N, C-alpha and C positions, 0 to 999 in steps of 0.2 A: 504494500500500500504506500503510495507516494507520500512524502512528508508534507507537501503543500496542500492546502485545502482544494478539494475537487469532488466531483462525481463523474465517473466515466465508465464506458462499456463499449463493446464492439458489436455492431450489427452488420451482417453481410459484408464483412471485411473492412468496414469503415469505423474508425474509432471516434466516438462522440465524447470528447474530453471537456467536461464542464469545469472551467477554472475561473470563471468570472461570476460575480454576484453570488458567491457561494455562501449560503446561510442556512441556519436551522433554528427552529423554535421548539422548546420543550414545554408542554403543558404540565404545570406543577401539580395539578389535581389528578391527572391520569398517568403521568410519566410517559406519555407518547411524544414522539418528535415528528416534525415535518421538515424535510431537507430539500433544498433546491440549488441549482447551479445552471448558468448559461455556458454554452460552448462558443467556439469561434466560427462555427458553421452557420451559414445562412446570411441573409441580407443584414446590413448594418442597422442597428436599432430593433432587429427582430431575429435574434439568434436562436438556434435550437436550444431547448430547455429541458433539463431533467427535473423530476421530483420523485421523492420517496416519502410516502405519507403514512401516518398512523403506525410508525415503527416503535416498538418498545425500547425505551432508553435503558437497556440492561444487556450485559453480555449474554449471548445465546443465539440460537438459530430459529428463524421465523419464516413461515410459509405464507404466501399470499392466499387469500380466500377469494375464489372467483366470484362470489356473491357481492364482493365489494365492501364488506363490513370489517375488514382487517387491513393489514399491511398491503399497500399497493405501490406500484412503480409506474411512472409515465414518462414518455419522451415526446415532445412536440418537435418533429423534424421540420424546420422551416425551409430547408432546401427543397424538399418534395411536398411540403405542406400536408404532412401526414401526422395524425395523432396516434401514437402507440400507447397501449395501456395493458395492465394485467387484470383489471377489474371489469372488463367489458363483456366477458362471456366465459363459459366453462373452459374454453381452451387457454385462457390467460392464466399463467402460473408464475410464481417466483419463489426463490429461497434467498433470504437475507441473513448473513451471519455477522452479528455485531461482535467485534473482537476487543474493542476498548471503548470505555465511556468514562468521561470525567465531568466536572462541573461546567467545563467550557467547550468540550469537543466529543464527537462520536465518530468511530471509524469501523470499517468492515468490508465485506465482499458480498457480491450478489450475482445470481443468474436469473434469467427470466425468459418466459415465452410470452411475447406480446401479441395481442390481437389489435387489429386496426380499427379505430373508432368508426362505427357505422358499418363495418363488415366483420362481425365477431367470429367468422370462420377462418379468415386469413390470418396466418400466424408468422411470426419472425422471432428468431432466437437472439438473446443478448448473452454474450460471453465476456469473460474477463472483467466483470463489473467490480469496481472498488469505489470507496468513498472515505473521505476524511473531511468532516464538516464542523465548523465552529457553531456552538449552540448558545442561545440565551434563553433564560426561563421566562415564561409568560403565565399569568394567572388567567384561567378561563379556557374555553374550548378553542382548539386550533381551527 
């Protein structure tokens, strides 16, 4: 896992490396975090964007729930204007492994099978996913 803040993963041979606007918020009442990062791919002012939502802020391995009520991963690919997600249908899946958590940072790895928003049968794999994201605590729902 890179030392610099990021969320990144490979889709169909293309690395989506989110190193800009990397941020996370931890809900102090639920201990869940939402993480996000922008890549350098896509038009200026509208970069491809990662998000990992409803992730437990604790070391462990977590699976996405296709029903959309647990951890989910999304990528808006602004190069092709496609929204990839793990929570759009039964084919969407992921596994997130949180390897370190502190008061100010969370890091880990992930794999995913994305469905394309609007076509929940079309899938694409995410490999080599890693993240290291600074977090701030917030009171209330994310």
